[in-house]
C-alpha positions as CSV (number, residue, x, y, z in Angstrom):
1,X,-97.4,300.9,181.4
2,X,-97.7,301.5,177.7
3,X,-95.6,298.5,176.7
4,X,-97.8,296.1,178.8
5,X,-101.0,297.6,177.3
6,X,-99.6,297.1,173.8
7,X,-98.8,293.5,174.4
8,X,-102.3,292.7,175.7
9,X,-103.9,294.3,172.6
10,X,-101.8,292.1,170.3
11,X,-102.7,289.0,172.3
12,X,-106.4,289.8,172.1
13,X,-106.2,290.4,168.3
14,X,-104.5,287.1,167.7
15,X,-107.1,285.3,169.7
16,X,-110.0,286.9,167.9
17,X,-108.5,286.1,164.5
18,X,-108.0,282.4,165.5
19,X,-111.7,282.2,166.5
20,X,-112.8,283.7,163.2
21,X,-110.7,281.4,161.2
22,X,-112.0,278.3,163.1
23,X,-115.6,279.4,162.6
24,X,-115.1,279.9,158.9
25,X,-113.6,276.5,158.5
26,X,-116.7,274.9,160.2
27,X,-119.3,276.7,157.9
28,X,-117.6,276.0,154.5
29,X,-119.4,273.6,152.1
30,X,-117.9,270.2,151.8
31,X,-117.2,270.0,148.1
32,X,-117.7,273.0,145.9
33,X,-117.5,273.2,142.1
34,X,-114.9,275.4,140.4
35,X,-115.6,279.0,141.2
36,X,-117.2,278.1,144.6
37,X,-120.4,276.7,143.0
38,X,-122.1,273.9,145.1
39,X,-122.8,270.5,143.5
40,X,-126.1,270.3,141.7
41,X,-128.8,268.3,143.4
42,X,-130.3,265.8,140.9
43,X,-132.5,262.7,140.6
44,X,-131.5,259.8,138.4
45,X,-133.2,256.8,136.7
46,X,-131.3,253.7,135.9
47,X,-131.6,252.4,132.3
48,X,-134.1,249.4,132.1
49,X,-135.9,247.9,129.2
50,X,-139.6,247.2,128.6
51,X,-142.1,246.6,125.7
52,X,-144.4,249.6,125.1
53,X,-147.1,250.4,122.5
54,X,-146.1,253.2,120.1
55,X,-148.1,255.4,117.8
56,X,-147.1,256.6,114.4
57,X,-148.2,260.2,113.6
58,X,-148.6,261.3,110.0
59,X,-150.4,264.2,108.2
60,X,-153.5,263.1,106.3
61,X,-156.3,264.4,104.1
62,X,-159.9,263.3,104.2
63,X,-162.1,262.1,101.3
64,X,-165.7,260.9,101.1
65,X,-166.3,257.2,101.0
66,X,-167.9,257.8,97.6
67,X,-167.3,260.9,95.5
68,X,-169.8,260.9,92.6
69,X,-170.0,263.1,89.5
70,X,-173.6,263.6,88.6
71,X,-174.2,263.6,84.9
72,X,-177.3,263.1,82.7
73,X,-177.3,259.9,80.6
74,X,-179.6,261.5,78.0
75,X,-179.6,264.9,76.3
76,X,-182.2,267.6,76.8
77,X,-183.2,270.9,78.4
78,X,-182.8,271.2,82.2
79,X,-186.3,271.9,83.4
80,X,-185.7,272.1,87.2
81,X,-183.1,271.6,89.9
82,X,-184.5,269.6,92.8
83,X,-182.1,270.1,95.6
84,X,-180.5,272.8,97.8
85,X,-176.8,273.2,97.4
86,X,-174.7,271.9,100.2
87,X,-177.5,269.9,101.8
88,X,-177.8,266.1,102.3
89,X,-179.8,264.2,99.7
90,X,-181.1,260.6,99.8
91,X,-180.3,257.8,97.4
92,X,-182.9,257.8,94.6
93,X,-183.8,261.4,95.0
94,X,-184.2,263.4,91.8
95,X,-181.5,266.1,91.5
96,X,-182.3,267.5,88.1
97,X,-185.3,267.0,85.8
98,X,-184.9,267.4,82.0
99,X,-187.9,268.4,79.8
100,X,-189.9,265.2,80.0
101,X,-192.3,265.8,77.0
102,X,-190.0,264.3,74.3
103,X,-189.3,261.3,76.4
104,X,-192.9,260.8,77.2
105,X,-193.8,260.9,73.5
106,X,-191.1,258.3,72.8
107,X,-192.6,256.0,75.4
108,X,-196.1,256.4,73.9
109,X,-194.7,255.8,70.4
110,X,-192.9,252.6,71.5
111,X,-196.0,251.4,73.3
112,X,-198.1,251.8,70.1
113,X,-195.5,249.9,68.1
114,X,-195.5,247.2,70.8
115,X,-199.3,246.9,70.5
116,X,-199.0,246.6,66.7
117,X,-196.4,243.9,67.0
118,X,-198.6,242.0,69.4
119,X,-201.5,242.2,66.9
120,X,-199.2,241.0,64.2
121,X,-198.2,238.0,66.3
122,X,-201.9,237.1,66.9
123,X,-202.7,237.4,63.2
124,X,-199.7,235.3,62.2
125,X,-200.7,232.7,64.8
126,X,-204.2,232.4,63.5
127,X,-203.0,232.1,59.9
128,X,-200.5,229.5,60.8
129,X,-203.1,227.5,62.8
130,X,-205.6,227.7,59.9
131,X,-203.1,226.5,57.3
132,X,-201.9,223.7,59.6
133,X,-205.5,222.3,59.5
134,X,-205.7,222.6,55.7
135,X,-202.3,221.0,55.4
136,X,-203.5,218.0,57.3
137,X,-206.5,217.8,54.9
138,X,-204.0,218.2,52.0
139,X,-205.9,221.3,50.8
140,X,-202.8,223.6,50.9
141,X,-199.3,223.1,49.9
142,X,-196.5,222.5,52.4
143,X,-194.8,225.6,51.1
144,X,-197.7,227.8,52.0
145,X,-197.8,226.4,55.5
146,X,-194.1,226.9,56.0
147,X,-194.4,230.5,54.9
148,X,-197.2,231.0,57.4
149,X,-195.1,229.4,60.2
150,X,-192.1,231.7,59.3
151,X,-194.3,234.8,59.3
152,X,-195.4,233.8,62.8
153,X,-191.8,233.4,64.0
154,X,-190.9,236.8,62.5
155,X,-193.9,238.4,64.2
156,X,-192.8,237.0,67.5
157,X,-189.3,238.3,67.0
158,X,-190.7,241.8,66.1
159,X,-192.7,241.7,69.3
160,X,-189.6,241.0,71.4
161,X,-187.8,243.8,69.6
162,X,-190.7,246.2,70.3
163,X,-190.5,245.3,74.0
164,X,-186.8,246.1,74.1
165,X,-187.5,249.5,72.4
166,X,-190.2,250.3,74.9
167,X,-187.9,249.4,77.8
168,X,-185.2,251.6,76.3
169,X,-187.4,254.7,76.0
170,X,-188.8,254.1,79.5
171,X,-185.2,254.0,80.8
172,X,-184.5,257.2,79.0
173,X,-187.5,258.8,80.7
174,X,-186.1,257.5,84.0
175,X,-182.7,259.0,83.2
176,X,-184.3,262.3,82.3
177,X,-185.1,262.6,86.1
178,X,-181.4,262.6,87.1
179,X,-181.4,260.8,90.4
180,X,-178.8,260.5,93.2
181,X,-177.1,257.1,93.2
182,X,-176.1,257.3,96.9
183,X,-176.9,259.4,100.0
184,X,-174.6,262.2,100.7
185,X,-173.8,265.9,100.6
186,X,-174.6,267.6,97.3
187,X,-172.3,270.3,95.9
188,X,-173.2,273.4,94.0
189,X,-174.9,273.3,90.6
190,X,-172.7,273.6,87.6
191,X,-175.5,273.8,85.0
192,X,-178.5,276.0,85.6
193,X,-182.2,275.6,84.7
194,X,-182.9,276.2,81.0
195,X,-179.5,275.0,79.8
196,X,-179.1,272.2,77.2
197,X,-177.1,269.2,78.2
198,X,-175.8,266.9,75.5
199,X,-175.4,263.8,77.7
200,X,-172.8,262.3,80.0
201,X,-170.0,264.6,78.9
202,X,-171.6,267.5,80.8
203,X,-171.0,267.6,84.6
204,X,-174.1,268.8,86.5
205,X,-172.8,268.7,90.1
206,X,-170.9,266.5,92.5
207,X,-172.0,264.4,95.4
208,X,-170.0,263.0,98.3
209,X,-171.0,260.3,100.7
210,X,-169.8,261.4,104.1
211,X,-171.3,258.8,106.5
212,X,-167.9,257.1,106.2
213,X,-164.7,259.0,105.4
214,X,-161.5,257.8,103.8
215,X,-158.3,258.9,105.5
216,X,-155.4,259.1,103.0
217,X,-151.8,259.5,104.0
218,X,-148.3,258.6,102.8
219,X,-145.7,256.5,104.4
220,X,-142.2,257.4,103.3
221,X,-139.9,254.7,101.9
222,X,-137.2,255.5,104.4
223,X,-139.6,254.9,107.3
224,X,-140.9,251.7,105.8
225,X,-137.3,250.4,105.3
226,X,-136.4,251.2,108.9
227,X,-139.6,249.5,110.2
228,X,-138.8,246.4,108.2
229,X,-135.3,246.3,109.7
230,X,-136.8,246.7,113.2
231,X,-139.3,243.9,112.6
232,X,-136.6,241.6,111.3
233,X,-134.4,242.3,114.4
234,X,-137.4,241.7,116.7
235,X,-137.4,245.2,118.2
236,X,-140.7,246.1,116.6
237,X,-144.0,244.2,116.3
238,X,-146.6,245.4,113.8
239,X,-150.4,244.4,113.7
240,X,-151.4,241.6,111.5
241,X,-151.7,242.6,107.8
242,X,-150.8,246.2,108.9
243,X,-154.3,246.7,110.1
244,X,-153.5,249.6,112.3
245,X,-156.2,251.4,114.2
246,X,-156.5,255.0,113.0
247,X,-157.2,257.9,115.5
248,X,-157.8,261.3,113.9
249,X,-156.4,264.5,115.5
250,X,-158.2,267.6,114.2
251,X,-156.7,271.0,113.6
252,X,-157.7,272.3,117.1
253,X,-155.9,269.3,118.7
254,X,-159.1,267.5,119.6
255,X,-159.6,263.8,118.8
256,X,-162.4,262.5,116.6
257,X,-164.8,260.3,118.5
258,X,-164.6,257.3,116.2
259,X,-161.5,255.3,115.6
260,X,-161.0,253.7,112.1
261,X,-158.9,251.0,110.7
262,X,-156.3,250.9,107.9
263,X,-157.8,249.0,105.0
264,X,-155.5,249.7,102.1
265,X,-151.7,249.9,101.6
266,X,-150.4,250.6,98.1
267,X,-147.4,248.4,97.1
268,X,-146.2,251.1,94.7
269,X,-144.0,254.0,95.7
270,X,-144.9,257.4,94.3
271,X,-141.8,258.5,92.3
272,X,-142.5,262.2,93.0
273,X,-143.0,262.0,96.8
274,X,-141.2,258.8,97.7
275,X,-144.1,257.6,99.7
276,X,-146.6,254.7,99.6
277,X,-150.2,255.6,99.9
278,X,-152.2,254.1,102.8
279,X,-155.9,254.5,103.6
280,X,-158.2,254.1,106.6
281,X,-161.9,254.3,106.9
282,X,-163.6,256.2,109.8
283,X,-167.3,256.4,110.6
284,X,-168.6,259.9,110.4
285,X,-172.3,259.8,111.4
286,X,-172.5,263.4,112.7
287,X,-170.8,264.9,109.6
288,X,-168.0,266.5,111.6
289,X,-165.4,265.4,109.1
290,X,-165.5,267.0,105.6
291,X,-163.8,266.0,102.3
292,X,-160.5,267.8,101.7
293,X,-160.0,268.4,105.5
294,X,-156.4,268.2,106.8
295,X,-155.9,266.1,109.9
296,X,-153.2,264.1,111.7
297,X,-153.6,260.4,111.9
298,X,-152.2,258.3,114.8
299,X,-151.6,254.7,113.8
300,X,-152.1,252.5,116.8
301,X,-151.1,248.8,117.1
302,X,-147.3,248.7,116.9
303,X,-145.3,247.6,119.9
304,X,-141.6,248.5,120.5
305,X,-139.9,245.5,122.2
306,X,-137.2,245.8,124.9
307,X,-137.3,249.6,124.6
308,X,-135.5,252.1,126.8
309,X,-137.9,254.9,127.9
310,X,-136.7,258.2,129.4
311,X,-138.8,261.2,130.3
312,X,-138.7,263.8,127.6
313,X,-137.3,266.4,130.0
314,X,-134.2,264.2,130.4
315,X,-133.3,264.4,126.7
316,X,-131.6,267.5,125.5
317,X,-130.5,268.9,122.1
318,X,-127.2,270.6,121.6
319,X,-127.8,271.5,117.9
320,X,-126.0,268.5,116.6
321,X,-128.1,265.8,118.1
322,X,-129.8,264.5,121.2
323,X,-128.0,263.7,124.4
324,X,-128.6,262.9,128.1
325,X,-126.6,263.5,131.3
326,X,-125.3,260.4,133.0
327,X,-124.1,260.4,136.6
328,X,-120.5,259.3,136.6
329,X,-117.8,258.9,139.3
330,X,-114.6,260.8,138.4
331,X,-111.0,259.9,139.3
332,X,-111.3,261.7,142.6
333,X,-114.4,259.6,143.6
334,X,-116.8,262.5,143.2
335,X,-120.0,262.3,141.1
336,X,-120.2,264.4,138.0
337,X,-122.6,264.9,135.1
338,X,-121.2,263.8,131.8
339,X,-123.2,264.0,128.5
340,X,-124.0,260.9,126.5
341,X,-125.2,261.2,122.9
342,X,-128.3,259.1,122.1
343,X,-130.5,258.2,119.1
344,X,-134.2,258.7,119.9
345,X,-137.1,256.9,118.3
346,X,-140.8,257.5,118.9
347,X,-142.4,259.8,121.4
348,X,-144.8,257.8,123.6
349,X,-147.2,258.6,126.5
350,X,-147.2,256.3,129.5
351,X,-149.3,256.9,132.6
352,X,-149.9,260.6,131.6
353,X,-146.2,261.1,131.2
354,X,-144.3,261.9,127.9
355,X,-141.3,259.7,127.1
356,X,-138.7,259.2,124.4
357,X,-137.9,255.8,123.1
358,X,-134.1,255.6,123.1
359,X,-132.9,253.5,120.2
360,X,-129.1,253.5,121.0
361,X,-126.4,255.2,123.1
362,X,-127.2,253.8,126.6
363,X,-126.5,250.5,128.4
364,X,-128.5,248.7,131.0
365,X,-128.1,250.1,134.5
366,X,-126.6,253.5,133.5
367,X,-127.8,256.2,135.9
368,X,-129.4,258.9,133.7
369,X,-130.2,262.3,135.3
370,X,-133.9,263.0,135.0
371,X,-134.4,265.9,137.5
372,X,-132.3,268.9,138.3
373,X,-130.9,269.2,134.8
374,X,-131.4,273.0,134.8
375,X,-128.8,273.1,137.6
376,X,-126.1,271.5,135.4
377,X,-124.3,274.5,133.8
378,X,-121.4,272.6,132.1
379,X,-120.4,269.0,131.4
380,X,-118.4,267.4,134.3
381,X,-120.1,269.6,136.9
382,X,-120.2,268.0,140.4
383,X,-123.6,266.6,141.4
384,X,-125.3,265.2,144.4
385,X,-127.9,262.5,143.9
386,X,-130.9,263.1,146.1
387,X,-133.2,260.5,144.7
388,X,-133.4,257.5,142.3
389,X,-136.5,256.9,140.2
390,X,-137.8,253.7,138.9
């Protein structure tokens, strides 16, 4: 009895083990990575080429369209200051008034001298006309008439000189009411009331026209050389005469409402910074922009021709350079992810997406992994392609 029972138990155990092994074989994954890890599920995008607008971002500083130093053209005592510091002033508005009494007296003196010169002309004219009549009657010598005619000419010249002197002192009186040459924002006073100013060498204040602002930025020589090479090769098209549109990005990341245009590009390279200065003008009607402000300028108008664009998430950095993962079939016929080093160019935005321009490292048609990169833990890891983007 016991031997038969023992045989049945052995047969039952063998049968159950076979069933368990068969079940395990049916549930095992088809192709696991080393260590039992399943293939990473990824999406790919095949390399294609297209032309795309690019923007060039550079740091910039702002300056007023006109930055004027206010100085008195005449000397005198400052009698009054006629503005509030930091406020907007209009062209022609008096900013400072010097003591006007000395200038008014000079005008009156010059006016009197002009009146005397006018009287001398009239007297000399009468004497000349009288002697001309006597000369015709041969009652006076030709020499006496010539002297009278010369005296008249001298009197006329003195009258003209007196008019010039009067205009000069009137101009000095005008200059004594130091006026703003342009509209703009006035700075703080540098000379207070009661102080003596000796003329143009004394700076009274400064004025900045802010309705239009100048955006100044530098373009490095290295970047210019690369752009010239790209233009010569046909991979880059620049706007005519380098008249880029200029979009300002403020410190908080917002964009200024008005877009300017580059209107100046210096041919000289600064030997200290290695850059060429460029300038754009931007309208500033609401006064949001201020002189000395730091911004970033985006130059718009260049086009990258036949460019490879990849989503930014597909481009990685290993510390020595940029690379992407390319879906590649290995010797066993399985798909694996292999890294490919690339050279990146500009960062562009297309249809609300951020992309890198790939300058080199890829060929047309290569399947670049764009989704599921976080599941790739090492180069050569098996992958499964679940979708293909455009």
